[in-house]
C-alpha positions as CSV (number, residue, x, y, z in Angstrom):
1,S,-0.3,0.0,0.3
2,Q,3.2,2.3,0.9
3,K,4.4,1.3,-2.8
4,L,0.7,2.9,-4.4
5,M,0.5,6.0,-2.1
6,I,4.2,6.5,-4.1
7,L,3.0,5.9,-7.2
8,V,-0.8,7.9,-6.9
9,L,1.5,10.6,-5.3
10,S,4.6,11.4,-7.7
11,M,1.7,10.8,-10.6
12,T,-1.3,13.2,-9.2
13,L,2.3,15.7,-8.2
14,Y,3.9,15.7,-11.9
15,G,0.3,15.3,-13.6
16,V,-0.2,18.8,-12.3
17,G,3.0,20.1,-13.2
18,D,2.9,19.1,-16.6
19,I,-0.8,21.0,-16.7
20,V,0.6,24.2,-15.2
21,A,3.7,23.9,-17.6
22,S,1.7,23.3,-20.5
23,V,-0.3,26.6,-20.2
24,L,2.7,28.9,-19.6
25,P,3.8,31.3,-22.6
26,E,7.0,30.5,-25.1
27,I,9.3,32.9,-26.5
28,S,9.7,32.1,-29.8
29,V,13.3,34.0,-30.7
30,G,14.1,32.7,-34.7
31,P,13.6,29.4,-34.9
32,L,13.7,29.0,-31.1
33,E,11.3,28.0,-29.1
34,L,11.7,29.2,-25.6
35,G,10.1,27.5,-22.7
36,V,9.4,24.5,-20.1
37,S,8.9,21.2,-20.9
38,Y,8.1,19.8,-18.1
39,F,9.2,20.7,-14.0
40,S,12.1,18.4,-13.7
41,F,12.3,18.6,-9.8
42,I,8.9,17.2,-8.9
43,A,10.1,14.0,-10.2
44,V,14.0,14.6,-9.0
45,V,12.5,15.5,-5.6
46,L,10.2,12.8,-5.4
47,A,12.3,9.8,-6.4
48,A,15.2,11.2,-4.3
49,L,12.7,10.9,-0.6
50,L,10.9,8.1,-1.9
51,N,11.5,4.8,-3.6
52,P,12.8,5.9,-7.6
53,V,11.7,2.8,-8.7
54,W,7.7,3.7,-7.8
55,V,7.6,7.8,-8.6
56,A,9.8,6.8,-11.9
57,L,6.5,4.3,-12.6
58,G,4.5,6.7,-11.9
59,A,5.3,10.2,-13.1
60,P,5.2,9.3,-16.8
61,L,1.6,8.1,-15.8
62,G,0.4,11.1,-13.8
63,E,1.6,12.8,-17.2
64,L,-0.6,10.6,-19.9
65,V,-3.5,10.6,-17.5
66,F,-3.7,14.5,-16.9
67,S,-2.0,16.7,-19.5
68,D,-2.3,14.6,-22.4
69,M,-5.6,12.1,-21.5
70,L,-7.4,15.2,-20.2
71,L,-6.5,17.7,-22.4
72,G,-7.1,16.1,-25.3
73,D,-3.2,16.0,-26.6
74,F,-3.1,11.9,-26.7
75,A,-0.5,10.8,-29.4
76,G,-1.6,7.4,-29.6
77,L,0.7,4.6,-29.8
78,S,3.8,7.4,-29.4
79,E,2.9,8.0,-25.4
80,L,4.7,4.6,-25.0
81,E,7.4,5.5,-26.3
82,G,7.5,9.3,-24.5
83,Y,6.5,6.9,-20.6
84,L,9.3,4.7,-20.9
85,E,12.0,7.7,-21.7
86,T,10.6,9.7,-19.1
87,A,10.3,6.3,-16.3
88,L,14.2,5.6,-17.5
89,A,15.5,9.0,-16.9
90,I,13.3,9.3,-13.1
91,Y,14.9,6.2,-12.3
92,I,18.2,6.9,-13.6
93,A,18.2,10.4,-11.5
94,G,16.5,8.7,-8.0
95,V,19.0,6.1,-8.6
96,I,22.1,9.0,-8.8
97,V,20.8,10.8,-5.3
98,R,21.7,9.0,-2.5
99,D,21.7,12.0,-0.3
100,P,18.9,14.0,-0.8
101,C,20.8,17.0,1.0
102,R,23.7,17.0,-1.2
103,R,23.7,19.8,-3.7
104,A,25.2,19.0,-5.5
105,Q,23.5,15.3,-5.9
106,L,20.5,16.7,-6.6
107,A,21.7,19.1,-9.6
108,L,23.7,15.9,-11.4
109,A,20.3,14.3,-11.3
110,C,17.8,17.3,-12.5
111,V,20.3,17.7,-15.8
112,T,21.0,14.0,-15.7
113,M,16.7,13.0,-15.8
114,V,16.1,15.8,-18.9
115,L,19.6,14.8,-21.0
116,I,18.5,11.4,-20.8
117,D,14.7,12.2,-21.5
118,K,15.4,14.7,-24.4
119,V,18.5,12.5,-26.0
120,S,16.8,9.1,-26.0
121,G,13.7,11.1,-27.6
122,G,15.6,13.1,-30.0
123,I,17.7,10.1,-31.5
124,I,14.2,8.1,-31.6
125,D,12.5,11.2,-33.7
126,I,16.5,11.0,-36.2
127,V,16.3,7.6,-36.9
128,K,11.8,8.0,-37.7
129,V,13.0,10.9,-40.1
130,A,16.3,9.1,-41.3
131,V,14.1,5.9,-41.9
132,G,11.2,7.9,-43.4
133,I,13.4,9.1,-45.9
134,D,14.1,7.2,-49.4
135,P,17.9,6.4,-49.9
136,E,17.4,7.3,-53.3
137,T,16.5,11.2,-52.5
138,L,19.1,10.8,-49.8
139,E,21.3,13.8,-51.1
140,E,18.3,15.6,-52.9
141,S,16.8,15.9,-48.8
142,D,20.6,16.4,-47.3
143,G,20.0,19.5,-46.4
144,L,16.5,19.0,-44.3
145,F,18.0,15.9,-42.6
146,S,20.8,18.0,-41.2
147,A,18.1,20.7,-40.5
148,F,16.6,18.5,-38.3
149,V,19.1,17.3,-36.6
150,I,20.5,20.9,-35.4
151,A,17.0,21.8,-34.7
152,E,16.6,18.7,-32.4
153,G,20.6,19.3,-31.1
154,L,18.9,23.3,-30.0
155,D,15.9,21.4,-28.5
156,I,17.9,20.1,-26.4
157,I,19.8,22.9,-25.1
158,V,17.0,24.7,-24.5
159,T,14.9,22.4,-22.6
160,V,18.5,21.4,-20.5
161,A,18.4,25.9,-19.9
162,F,15.0,25.5,-19.0
163,S,13.7,22.7,-17.6
164,G,16.9,21.1,-16.5
165,V,18.3,24.0,-14.1
166,L,15.9,27.0,-13.9
167,F,12.9,24.7,-13.6
168,G,15.1,21.3,-12.3
169,I,17.7,22.0,-10.1
170,L,17.1,25.3,-8.5
171,P,14.0,24.3,-6.9
172,A,15.4,20.4,-6.2
173,I,18.1,22.1,-4.3
174,W,16.0,24.2,-2.0
175,L,13.4,22.1,-1.8
176,A,14.8,18.4,-1.4
177,P,16.6,19.7,2.3
178,R,14.1,20.5,3.3
179,L,11.2,18.3,2.8
180,Y,14.4,15.2,3.8
181,G,12.9,13.9,7.3
182,K,9.3,14.7,6.3
183,I,7.4,13.7,4.2
184,E,8.2,9.6,4.5
185,P,6.9,9.6,8.1
186,I,4.0,10.8,6.4
187,M,4.0,8.1,4.6
188,G,5.0,5.6,6.9
189,L,8.0,5.1,5.5
190,R,11.5,5.5,7.2
191,P,14.2,8.5,5.6
192,R,16.1,7.5,2.8
193,D,19.6,6.5,4.1
């Protein structure tokens, strides 16, 4: 029952956070869209304080249920891809944090979570485009493919800056030490060693 509580808590907080992130305005600067993809600090703090496996299973499910299905942005089978990417990223971020009071571990976990999520998604998108281009017309569409790869790289950089640092590291290093030892007893758990 404690595992279910962790799953539901992470699902609810991450899902509601994703709804808030989706309504925040984005600023367009040329081809770049500067905005918040998600609040990575929610998942990192929960995975640092609680069992990272159950947080990793619950948080992307909350994004799927609350944000995608509830707001009508459900993309079918590709949602499974996003779920697996985010779950893997959250789990690895939670495993990185051994002591939730150490700021360096929290910072590394936030950046690692965003990098794993976005790099794996970018690689899959690039492979999808590469497979979709006819090999005979690859020379003609070489500029298009290169532009797509550059756009994916820029998206990773922007997401690391906003979701990884601004809405990841900064809130996580403030929040996790303050919640450590306080949220676990409420759920009937001992703090992580």
